[in-house]
C-alpha positions, -999 to 999 in steps of 0.1 A, spaced: -644 657 140 -642 628 114 -680 615 100 -664 582 109 -672 597 140 -708 615 140 -719 584 122 -711 564 151 -724 588 173 -754 589 155 -754 550 156 -751 554 193 -721 532 188 -704 521 222 -669 546 216 -647 545 248 -645 579 259 -601 580 261 -609 569 227 -631 598 220 -609 623 237 -579 616 216 -595 634 188 -618 649 198 -609 691 209 -625 700 247 -650 724 233 -664 695 212 -661 671 239 -684 696 261 -708 695 232 -706 655 231 -718 658 269 -745 675 266 -758 656 235 -756 624 258 -771 633 281 -802 646 259 -807 617 244 -809 598 275 -836 619 283 -851 617 253 -854 580 248 -868 580 287 -898 604 279 -901 582 251 -899 553 275 -925 564 301 -951 580 273 -953 548 258 -950 532 289 -926 505 281 -904 506 308 -884 475 309 -845 492 306 -857 526 325 -837 520 357 -804 514 333 -811 547 313 -812 562 346 -783 557 356 -770 566 328 -787 595 329 -774 605 365 -741 594 348 -739 615 325 -753 646 342 -727 642 368 -701 644 347 -718 670 324 -717 695 360 -681 684 369 -675 698 334 -698 732 339 -685 736 372 -648 735 355 -657 760 340 -670 786 360 -645 785 380 -623 791 353 -641 825 343 -631 837 379 -598 823 380 
């Protein structure tokens, strides 16, 4: 993964998944999905602790989408291991 992609990820820049898949190997993509899920959890937790819940519903929706993607990816990996 190039330094440019890492900097974009660290800056929370919007990067479409298709662009990322074209330059990142599948193993790294799985890690990035988990990192995105963890970051959303962290943001929601921080908002809850500070009682600043202005965009919580949007973040919760994003969290659910990321969770579903990670769940699907993990299920595919489990199927590969069984076969």
